[in-house]
C-alpha positions as CSV (number, residue, x, y, z in Angstrom):
1,M,0.0,0.0,0.0
2,A,2.9,2.4,0.7
3,F,4.2,1.9,-2.9
4,T,0.7,2.7,-4.2
5,L,0.6,6.0,-2.2
6,L,4.1,6.9,-3.3
7,A,3.2,6.3,-6.9
8,A,0.1,8.5,-6.6
9,W,2.2,11.3,-5.2
10,L,4.8,11.0,-8.0
11,V,2.2,10.8,-10.8
12,A,0.6,14.0,-9.5
13,S,3.9,15.8,-10.0
14,S,4.3,18.6,-12.5
15,Q,7.7,17.2,-13.5
16,V,7.6,14.7,-16.3
17,K,10.4,12.6,-14.8
18,R,8.6,12.2,-11.5
19,R,5.4,11.3,-13.3
20,N,7.2,8.7,-15.3
21,W,8.7,7.2,-12.1
22,G,5.3,7.2,-10.6
23,F,3.9,4.9,-13.3
24,W,6.8,2.5,-12.7
25,V,6.2,2.6,-9.0
26,F,2.5,1.9,-9.7
27,L,3.6,-1.1,-11.7
28,L,5.7,-2.4,-8.8
29,S,2.7,-1.9,-6.5
30,N,0.6,-3.9,-9.0
31,V,3.1,-6.8,-8.8
32,L,3.1,-6.6,-5.0
33,W,-0.7,-6.6,-4.8
34,V,-0.8,-9.7,-7.1
35,V,1.7,-11.5,-4.9
36,W,-0.4,-10.9,-1.9
37,A,-3.6,-11.8,-3.8
38,V,-2.1,-15.1,-4.9
39,Y,-1.2,-15.9,-1.4
40,D,-4.7,-15.0,-0.2
41,N,-6.4,-16.6,-3.2
42,A,-8.1,-13.3,-4.1
43,V,-8.9,-13.8,-7.7
44,A,-10.9,-10.5,-8.1
45,L,-7.9,-8.5,-6.7
46,I,-5.6,-10.2,-9.2
47,A,-8.0,-9.3,-12.1
48,M,-8.2,-5.7,-10.9
49,Q,-4.4,-5.4,-10.6
50,V,-4.0,-6.7,-14.2
51,G,-6.4,-4.0,-15.4
52,L,-4.7,-1.3,-13.4
53,A,-1.3,-2.5,-14.6
54,A,-2.5,-2.1,-18.2
55,M,-3.6,1.5,-17.5
56,N,-0.2,2.2,-15.8
57,I,1.7,0.8,-18.8
58,R,-0.4,3.1,-21.0
59,G,0.3,6.1,-18.7
60,A,4.0,5.3,-18.7
61,L,4.2,5.1,-22.5
62,K,2.3,8.4,-22.9
63,T,4.5,10.1,-20.3
64,E,7.6,8.8,-22.0
65,K,6.4,10.4,-25.3
66,V,5.9,13.7,-23.6
67,A,9.4,13.4,-22.0
68,H,11.0,12.9,-25.5
69,K,9.2,15.8,-27.1
70,G,10.3,18.5,-24.7
């Protein structure tokens, strides 16, 4: 949960590099949530984290494009 909060703080930054790091930290938090969900046999949580990871990958790619433009 701490990584999720840190990621949210980074993504809210006005600096492109911090936002990009935020998406990578979000991806790390998705992996950690999935590890816990597998241990706890929480299938719905795994499904949600896969969906969130897809959105975080999209955000990371879009942020990376912005970083290379300016």
